[in-house]
TORGUDREN-866531 format. One record per residue (C-alpha): x, y, z; residue in three letters. Coordinates in pm, whole numbers, padded with zeros to 5 digits, always signed. Example, Ala and Ser with C-alpha at 12.3 -4.5 7.8 and 13.67 -1.06 7.14 Angstrom:
BEGIN
+01230-00450+00780ALA/+01367-00106+00714SER/
END
This chain:
BEGIN
+03534-15919+11812MET/+03507-15956+11439ARG/+03615-16319+11460LYS/+03356-16389+11732THR/+03086-16227+11526LEU/+03181-16432+11224ASN/+03177-16750+11431THR/+02835-16675+11578THR/+02697-16587+11241THR/+02834-16908+11097ALA/+02665-17100+11380LEU/+02332-16939+11309VAL/+02371-17016+10942ALA/+02455-17379+11012SER/+02158-17429+11243LEU/+01934-17255+11000HIS/+02041-17485+10720LEU/+01969-17789+10939ALA/+01618-17681+11026PHE/+01335-17503+10848PRO/+01258-17134+10895HIS/+00957-17215+11115ALA/+01183-17372+11380ALA/+01301-17021+11473PHE/+00963-16945+11630ALA/+00914-17278+11814GLN/+00952-17214+12188GLN/+01004-17576+12290ASP/+01258-17661+12021ASP/+01610-17672+12161ALA/+01769-17588+11829THR/+01536-17293+11781ALA/+01621-17182+12129ALA/+01990-17190+12044GLN/+01925-16990+11728ILE/+01728-16735+11924ARG/+02006-16716+12180GLU/+02264-16650+11913VAL/+02038-16395+11743CYS/+01996-16217+12073ALA/+02374-16196+12090GLU/+02442-16071+11731ILE/+02139-15850+11699GLY/+01811-15864+11515ALA/+01936-15711+11186GLU/+02231-15949+11130ASP/+02016-16245+11236CYS/+01738-16148+11001ALA/+01987-16107+10713GLU/+02141-16449+10788THR/+01807-16630+10822LEU/+01647-16452+10530GLY/+01346-16325+10733ILE/+01233-15979+10833SER/+01384-15784+11119VAL/+01035-15735+11275GLU/+00977-16109+11289GLU/+01313-16168+11460VAL/+01252-15884+11705GLN/+00907-16019+11797ALA/+01048-16363+11878VAL/+01329-16213+12086LEU/+01080-15997+12277ASP/+00864-16305+12347ALA/+01167-16495+12477ASP/+01248-16211+12712ALA/+00894-16220+12858GLU/+00906-16599+12886GLY/+01234-16590+13071GLN/+01081-16347+13325GLY/+00789-16581+13387ALA/+01019-16882+13417GLU/+01218-16706+13688GLY/+00907-16651+13894ALA/+00798-17011+13853ALA/+01135-17138+13964ASN/+01111-16937+14284ALA/+00773-17092+14369ASN/+00906-17433+14292ALA/+01196-17395+14531GLU/+00951-17298+14811GLY/+00761-17613+14764GLN/+01067-17831+14718GLY/+01075-17974+15064ALA/+00718-18077+15061ALA/+00741-18238+14737ASN/+01083-18399+14764GLY/+00996-18715+14593ASN/+00821-18541+14326ALA/+01112-18304+14297GLY/+01354-18588+14256GLY/+01162-18723+13969GLN/+01146-18380+13819SER/+01521-18336+13855ALA/+01579-18661+13677GLN/+01364-18540+13393GLY/+01545-18215+13381ASN/+01879-18395+13376ALA/+01770-18600+13081ASN/+01652-18291+12906ALA/+01978-18114+12984SER/+02180-18402+12847ALA/+01974-18401+12533GLN/+02025-18024+12498GLY/+02396-18053+12549GLN/+02416-18317+12280ALA/+02225-18097+12045GLN/+02447-17802+12140ALA/+02753-18009+12069ALA/+02614-18099+11733GLU/+02540-17731+11668GLY/+02888-17634+11779SER/+03038-17890+11545ALA/+02825-17759+11262ALA/+02932-17406+11350ALA/+03296-17509+11348ASP/+03247-17674+11014ALA/+03076-17365+10880ALA/+03352-17148+11018GLU/+03615-17371+10859ALA/+03425-17357+10534GLU/+03406-16979+10558ALA/+03778-16958+10631VAL/+03850-17186+10336ALA/+03628-16975+10117GLU/+03803-16657+10232GLN/+04139-16822+10168GLN/+04023-16934+09822ALA/+03901-16582+09750GLN/+04233-16440+09869ALA/+04422-16688+09657GLU/+04201-16607+09357ALA/+04257-16234+09414ALA/+04630-16294+09445ALA/+04623-16498+09125ALA/+04432-16223+08949GLU/+04678-15963+09077GLU/+04969-16180+08966ALA/+04811-16229+08624GLN/+04743-15855+08595ALA/+05102-15780+08697ALA/+05227-16035+08445GLU/+05010-15885+08171GLU/+05124-15533+08263ALA/+05486-15645+08253ALA/+05429-15808+07914ALA/+05258-15493+07782ALA/+05540-15278+07918GLU/+05797-15507+07757ALA/+05608-15496+07427GLU/+05585-15116+07445ALA/+05956-15094+07519ALA/+06032-15326+07229GLU/+05810-15121+06995GLU/+05970-14796+07114ALA/+06312-14947+07053GLN/+06204-15059+06704ALA/+06071-14710+06628GLN/+06391-14553+06755ALA/+06596-14790+06540GLU/+06376-14713+06236ALA/+06408-14338+06298ALA/+06783-14374+06331ALA/+06792-14574+06007ALA/+06584-14307+05828GLU/+06809-14032+05960GLU/+07115-14225+05848ALA/+06962-14281+05503GLN/+06863-13912+05477ALA/+07213-13808+05579ALA/+07358-14049+05323GLU/+07127-13917+05049GLU/+07208-13557+05144ALA/+07578-13635+05131ALA/+07533-13803+04792ALA/+07330-13506+04661ALA/+07591-13264+04791GLU/+07866-13467+04628ALA/+07671-13479+04302GLU/+07608-13102+04314ALA/+07975-13041+04384ALA/+08069-13267+04094ALA/+07822-13089+03867GLU/+07955-12748+03973GLN/+08308-12868+03910GLN/+08205-13003+03569ALA/+08035-12674+03486GLN/+08341-12481+03600ALA/+08565-12704+03390GLU/+08332-12665+03091ALA/+08326-12288+03139ALA/+08704-12282+03166ALA/+08729-12495+02852ALA/+08490-12263+02669GLU/+08686-11958+02784GLU/+09010-12122+02676ALA/+08858-12212+02341GLN/+08718-11860+02301ALA/+09057-11713+02388ALA/+09224-11948+02143GLU/+08974-11859+01871GLU/+09015-11489+01947ALA/+09392-11523+01927ALA/+09359-11715+01601ALA/+09120-11455+01464ALA/+09354-11177+01573GLU/+09649-11353+01413ALA/+09447-11410+01098GLU/+09342-11046+01091ALA/+09702-10936+01142ALA/+09817-11169+00866ALA/+09545-11039+00638GLU/+09640-10679+00714GLN/+10003-10761+00648GLU/+09911-10933+00322ALA/+09700-10634+00222GLN/+09986-10400+00306ALA/+10228-10611+00104GLU/+09982-10624-00185ALA/+09938-10248-00169ALA/+10314-10198-00163ALA/+10352-10434-00458ALA/+10081-10248-00646GLU/+10250-09915-00570GLU/+10585-10052-00684ALA/+10432-10190-01000GLN/+10254-09860-01064ALA/+10578-09671-01012ALA/+10762-09908-01245GLU/+10491-09873-01507GLU/+10497-09496-01469ALA/+10875-09491-01513ALA/+10848-09712-01821ALA/+10577-09490-01963ALA/+10785-09183-01895GLU/+11088-09338-02069SER/+10873-09437-02363GLU/+10726-09089-02379ALA/+11074-08935-02379GLU/+11187-09171-02656ALA/+10879-09090-02857THR/+10931-08719-02808ALA/+11293-08748-02924ALA/+11191-08941-03234ALA/+10920-08689-03313GLU/+11165-08403-03270ALA/+11409-08568-03504GLU/+11137-08630-03759ALA/+11018-08272-03731GLU/+11372-08151-03788ALA/+11400-08359-04100GLU/+11064-08235-04222THR/+11158-07878-04152ALA/+11450-07903-04381GLU/+11221-07990-04670ASN/+10949-07739-04577ALA/+10888-07464-04843PRO/+10825-07194-04580SER/+10949-07211-04226ALA/+10722-06935-04102ASP/+10408-07094-04241ASP/+10503-07431-04103GLU/+10586-07282-03766ALA/+10252-07112-03755ALA/+10078-07434-03847ARG/+10269-07635-03588VAL/+10205-07374-03322ALA/+09835-07382-03396GLU/+09830-07761-03381GLY/+10024-07771-03058LEU/+09789-07518-02906ALA/+09490-07731-03004GLY/+09651-08048-02872ASP/+09741-07874-02549ALA/+09384-07752-02506GLU/+09247-08100-02575THR/+09493-08261-02334ASP/+09407-08005-02068ALA/+09035-08073-02105GLU/+09094-08447-02093THR/+09313-08422-01784GLU/+09063-08194-01612ALA/+08779-08432-01685GLN/+08985-08725-01555ALA/+09068-08534-01239GLU/+08698-08453-01182VAL/+08596-08816-01233GLU/+08873-08943-01004ALA/+08783-08690-00738GLU/+08416-08783-00761ALA/+08498-09153-00735GLU/+08722-09089-00435ALA/+08453-08879-00267GLU/+08199-09154-00333SER/+08423-09418-00177GLU/+08497-09191+00119THR/+08130-09118+00167ALA/+08051-09489+00167GLU/+08311-09556+00437VAL/+08306-09244+00652GLU/+07963-09095+00585ASN/+07745-09389+00481PRO/+07419-09355+00300GLU/+07108-09295+00506MET/+06772-09414+00378ALA/+06547-09108+00385PRO/+06241-09144+00606GLU/+06007-09065+00317ASN/+06147-09346+00100GLN/+05851-09584+00102MET/+05892-09960+00069THR/+05651-10202-00093ASP/+05536-10325+00248SER/+05472-09970+00369GLU/+05275-09889+00056ARG/+05064-10204+00094ALA/+05003-10125+00462ALA/+04877-09776+00377LEU/+04645-09903+00105GLU/+04491-10182+00317GLY/+04325-10474+00147GLY/+04095-10773+00166GLY/+04120-11074+00389ALA/+04431-11286+00342ALA/+04337-11641+00249GLU/+04616-11897+00271VAL/+04601-12274+00292ALA/+04791-12285+00622ALA/+04495-12130+00807THR/+04277-12428+00718ASP/+04317-12697+00986ASP/+04190-12961+00744ASP/+04431-12873+00462ALA/+04699-13131+00397ALA/+05053-12986+00394PRO/+05269-13038+00090ALA/+05568-13130+00306GLU/+05732-13089+00644GLU/+06039-12875+00586ILE/+06180-12851+00940ALA/+06155-13054+01260ASN/+06395-13009+01549GLN/+06431-13007+01927THR/+06597-12690+02058VAL/+06880-12738+02310THR/+07100-12506+02516ASP/+07369-12546+02253GLU/+07149-12453+01956THR/+06955-12168+02121ALA/+07106-11818+02131ARG/+07096-11614+02452SER/+07072-11236+02482SER/+07436-11212+02593THR/+07566-11381+02276GLU/+07620-11239+01932ASP/+07495-11419+01623PHE/+07715-11690+01472ASP/+07637-11584+01115SER/+07784-11260+00982ALA/+07572-11027+00770ILE/+07706-11052+00414ASP/+07674-10732+00213ARG/+07947-10793-00049ASP/+07759-10763-00376ALA/+08078-10818-00578ALA/+08093-11177-00457ALA/+07756-11239-00617ALA/+07826-11067-00950GLU/+07777-11388-01142GLY/+07446-11455-00967GLU/+07298-11107-00988ALA/+07063-11202-01266GLN/+06966-11542-01126VAL/+06619-11532-00978ALA/+06537-11725-00661VAL/+06289-11976-00791GLU/+06109-12272-00644GLU/+06274-12611-00666ASP/+06118-12936-00780ASP/+05931-12975-00450ASP/+05790-12623-00463GLY/+06005-12501-00171LEU/+06155-12157-00225SER/+06521-12088-00160THR/+06415-11810+00079LEU/+06222-12057+00295GLN/+06507-12306+00280LYS/+06754-12044+00399ALA/+06555-11887+00684LEU/+06348-12182+00808ILE/+06535-12498+00723ALA/+06881-12342+00766GLY/+06996-12461+00425ALA/+07242-12176+00371GLY/+07275-11804+00309VAL/+07115-11634+00010LEU/+07372-11478-00220ALA/+07387-11101-00225VAL/+07266-10988-00566GLY/+07015-11270-00607ALA/+06669-11169-00726LEU/+06345-11252-00547LEU/+05994-11220-00682ASN/+05861-10871-00763ASN/+06212-10774-00883ASN/+06350-10746-00532ARG/+06726-10789-00503GLN/+06914-10927-00203VAL/+07149-10657-00070VAL/+07240-10809+00271ALA/+07210-11168+00390SER/+07279-11398+00686SER/+07149-11730+00812GLN/+06873-11557+01007ASP/+06785-11246+00804ARG/+06768-11117+00447VAL/+06749-10752+00338VAL/+06606-10685-00009VAL/+06588-10368-00215GLU/+06278-10288-00417GLY/+06252-10113-00752GLN/+06206-09779-00576ASP/+06521-09826-00365GLY/+06343-09897-00037GLY/+06490-10163+00194LEU/+06283-10443+00347GLU/+06375-10704+00606LEU/+06270-11070+00576ILE/+06323-11303+00876LYS/+06189-11595+01078ASP/+05959-11440+01341ASP/+05939-11768+01534THR/+06307-11751+01634ALA/+06231-11589+01973ILE/+05985-11872+02050LEU/+06247-12143+02003GLN/+06385-12173+02356ARG/+06572-12474+02502PRO/+06346-12776+02550GLY/+06094-12686+02278THR/+06007-12899+01977ASP/+05967-12704+01650VAL/+05798-12835+01336SER/+05714-12642+01017THR/+05473-12751+00742GLU/+05460-12596+00395ARG/+05146-12584+00181PHE/+05095-12568-00195ASP/+05041-12191-00200ASP/+05375-12131-00025GLY/+05224-12056+00316SER/+05374-12223+00622THR/+05251-12333+00964ARG/+05510-12355+01245THR/+05421-12523+01575THR/+05642-12470+01879VAL/+05562-12721+02156THR/+05690-12664+02510ARG/+05768-12927+02771GLU/+05441-12855+02958ASP/+05235-12924+02643GLY/+05167-12558+02550THR/+05171-12501+02172ARG/+05236-12176+01982ILE/+05110-12197+01622VAL/+05230-11932+01373THR/+05083-11897+01021ILE/+05292-11712+00757ARG/+05256-11634+00388ASP/+05510-11724+00119SER/+05725-11419+00213ASP/+05727-11530+00581LEU/+05499-11241+00687ARG/+05315-11334+01008VAL/+04941-11371+00946LEU/+04829-11535+01271ARG/+04973-11650+01603ARG/+04773-11864+01848THR/+04859-12006+02189ARG/+04695-12343+02274ILE/+04716-12435+02643ASP/+04742-12800+02761PRO/+04370-12794+02852ASP/+04280-12694+02493GLY/+04217-12322+02560THR/+04299-12115+02247ARG/+04416-11753+02265THR/+04456-11564+01935VAL/+04742-11319+01985LEU/+04797-11187+01629LEU/+04564-11201+01327ASP/+04631-11027+00995ASP/+04396-11251+00796THR/+04094-11018+00829ALA/+04013-10729+00594GLU/+04225-10419+00661VAL/+04113-10059+00606GLN/+04336-09803+00436ALA/+04522-09553+00656VAL/+04499-09176+00614ASP/+04795-09053+00818VAL/+04663-08695+00816SER/+04367-08804+01030ARG/+04571-08989+01292LEU/+04629-08866+01645GLN/+04930-08657+01734GLN/+05241-08865+01810PRO/+05288-08967+02170ALA/+05607-08843+02333THR/+05900-09084+02359GLU/+05979-09105+02729THR/+06316-09153+02897THR/+06443-09168+03255GLY/+06105-09262+03399MET/+06029-09388+03748THR/+05853-09722+03783GLU/+05519-09548+03847ASP/+05565-09327+03539ASP/+05652-09635+03336LEU/+05336-09814+03447ARG/+05116-09514+03370ARG/+05270-09467+03024ALA/+05238-09831+02920LEU/+04894-09874+03076ALA/+04754-09587+02864ASN/+04470-09735+02656GLU/+04418-09429+02435GLY/+04100-09357+02240ALA/+04123-09489+01885PHE/+03842-09493+01630ASP/+03966-09812+01465ARG/+04210-10099+01490GLY/+04511-10180+01274TYR/+04687-10490+01148SER/+05028-10587+01280LEU/+05174-10504+00937SER/+05034-10150+00958GLN/+05179-10100+01307VAL/+05518-10229+01192ARG/+05540-10038+00864ASN/+05363-09705+00929ILE/+05546-09483+01178ALA/+05247-09252+01224GLU/+05031-09546+01335VAL/+05266-09685+01601ARG/+05361-09336+01721ASN/+05007-09297+01855GLN/+05111-09501+02162VAL/+05403-09406+02390PRO/+05751-09542+02324ALA/+05974-09623+02619ILE/+06339-09554+02539SER/+06564-09812+02704LEU/+06851-09570+02764ASP/+07046-09814+02982ASN/+07057-10072+02701ILE/+07308-09968+02435THR/+07529-10179+02210PHE/+07887-10194+02097GLU/+07957-10113+01733THR/+07845-10402+01512GLY/+07718-10604+01811SER/+07371-10724+01913ALA/+07471-10874+02252ALA/+07346-10737+02586ILE/+07572-10739+02889GLN/+07422-10912+03200PRO/+07460-10595+03408GLU/+07255-10408+03147GLN/+06978-10668+03171ALA/+06936-10576+03539ASP/+06816-10234+03422GLU/+06511-10405+03269LEU/+06379-10527+03608THR/+06092-10280+03648ALA/+05994-10310+03281LEU/+06010-10691+03282GLY/+05802-10715+03600ARG/+05535-10481+03458PHE/+05510-10668+03125ILE/+05477-11005+03301ARG/+05202-10871+03532GLU/+05008-10722+03238ARG/+05020-11052+03048ILE/+04904-11243+03358GLU/+04604-11008+03377GLU/+04538-11016+03001ASN/+04699-11305+02805PRO/+04635-11113+02476ARG/+04875-10826+02555GLU/+05129-10756+02278ILE/+05450-10551+02319PHE/+05678-10448+02031MET/+06055-10412+02078VAL/+06220-10179+01824GLU/+06593-10185+01740GLY/+06806-09899+01604HIS/+07163-09829+01487THR/+07376-09522+01429ASP/+07445-09392+01077ALA/+07791-09549+01038VAL/+07801-09833+00789GLY/+07588-09971+00510ASN/+07213-09904+00541ALA/+07115-10262+00456ALA/+07364-10400+00707TYR/+07230-10161+00974ASN/+06872-10269+00908LEU/+06956-10635+00976ALA/+07172-10545+01278LEU/+06897-10332+01436SER/+06650-10621+01411ASP/+06901-10849+01581ARG/+06931-10597+01865ARG/+06554-10590+01911ALA/+06557-10970+01931GLU/+06827-10959+02202SER/+06613-10730+02419VAL/+06314-10962+02375ALA/+06530-11261+02472LEU/+06652-11078+02784ALA/+06292-11011+02893LEU/+06218-11383+02851THR/+06539-11516+03008GLU/+06555-11290+03313TYR/+06189-11207+03384PHE/+05988-11500+03237ASP/+05800-11280+02989VAL/+05621-11515+02742PRO/+05798-11465+02406PRO/+05476-11518+02209GLU/+05349-11186+02350ASN/+05648-10999+02202LEU/+05710-10868+01848VAL/+06054-10751+01736VAL/+06125-10505+01455GLN/+06442-10330+01341GLY/+06446-09988+01171TYR/+06818-09950+01105GLY/+06941-09589+01090GLU/+06611-09431+00980ARG/+06511-09288+01321PHE/+06821-09140+01483LEU/+06789-09015+01838LYS/+07094-08792+01791VAL/+07103-08650+01432PRO/+07461-08720+01333THR/+07646-08927+01075LEU/+07922-08999+01326GLU/+07945-09304+01550ALA/+07699-09228+01834GLU/+07630-09483+02109ARG/+07298-09317+02199ALA/+07169-09414+01853ASN/+07259-09782+01906ARG/+06954-09839+02121ARG/+06617-10009+02166ALA/+06265-09887+02248THR/+05946-10063+02354LEU/+05576-09998+02298ARG/+05258-10162+02423ARG/+05069-10195+02094ILE/+04767-10389+02226THR/+04531-10086+02198PRO/+04623-10048+01828LEU/+04563-10406+01711LEU/+04226-10490+01561GLN/+04250-10847+01693VAL/+04262-10709+02049ALA/+03960-10487+01983ARG/+03770-10785+01840ALA/+03831-10988+02156ASN/
END
């Protein structure tokens, strides 16, 4: 049915193309009649759409044809009734109709041919459309296949790249692991070598000590033998002398006028000589006993500096004074020279678990020839004291004299103890030592007035600048951050008021065995102070620093003569180290002072230097284990002056350290 409809429609379209639109309405036009016939078959709507006219127009023509066909039927019936009568006329009419029919058939044939051509054209067009659609589908399929192939190729490339990256990462990880293993092995070998070297050195030292003891014993035995020999010789000589005197007396007695008188005289003389000899021997025994007691006291019961024995620094701190003006505080002042410039490494920096390389020399006899030689400035104006403690040029000789008639009584490469005219002991040291950690660059400039400026530069660009006077007393310490921010931590250049200790607050209690909360409360105590103090006053006046609580580090004690801290002891500082670091993060101007102490065994000057070394070790432990900035710490040793347990015997509890938060006391903190 669909094919028939298409054929009919094609016929209508062909006839319509051959004739104008008006031919559709012509009743006597054979072609129009054929079109109307076809339209009657396919319907008014399809015909109207094909011819491009309205449905109403087509329907009106079809309705008119239907009426005309009805009238034609009636006329044909009348004509048949009259056919006999009009035979001749009918024959002529039939001939005309035959001609007309032939003409119509010819036209119909032409229309049919046109319809066939139209149908063929339509079929060809459909076939072309189908072929075009197939071509489009084929092209789309080809493009899809190409896209799929490209996507697969890209996915394969990505997979290969990912595999290559994974292989490279695995290779790098293996290389890093191998490097780490090699480094660990190297470290282990180095540690083993160091241990072997240390053991070898210890064995050598032990052998040397044994040899020295043996030599001393042999020398003592030789001295005893010599003394015995001399005593025997003296005794023999005395006996010979006595015999000669007796013989001479006998000869004299023979010539004496009166034996009784002479006997009386001799008896009197002998009695006097005996009395004199007895007095002399008694005096010698007293002196020998006193000397022996003195030597014993020095060894077994060493001297203790009384707490009321005031040093020059303590006296100056009590009296106060005007502002300290030194050339090093002037940024525009040109230094006279640069006396030290170095980069600190792991090998040159000391850790808290190590003892000092330099022993503390307190043998004054070795410096007997230099006792009257003053320590003067050299041609460049650099003092021997500065050379020794800053530039590391050597150890000052015990017995050497410094300015103000101070004599060196103990000395090492890092510290010097001097004795003033009043007998008080003072410690001189390089306060920048705790700042000089591995990786820092240290430079020191000296100015014409003897003041120095030391700059410690860290790897991140942070600089710590310390100004000191000619005696290495700290006058100012400033931290300069990489962005240029300046924080003044210590400042003793301003005018300082005198201190009346009778008007100070009652001493705060030294606390021990505290919980972490108790520790925080004690160190966070701000106190209520009417004034501020200089760092020198806090260091040198016990009544001033005792106004803030002292935390006794009971778990940190030291072996006799040692300043090293064991690693397991450093773990006991965890709560304290964490608190100090948090306080400094909140307030970068916080200052904490670590105090070192010794027991009463040994020389007082030696103990003063040793106690300061112990304080430095605690400060280093806080820096090494808990990242406490060293510039916020001050270390100070007090030797045997403040014993926790009052005894002259060896007492481990006295070989200790304490810590105070001195920020509330410092006038620089109050000014900021």
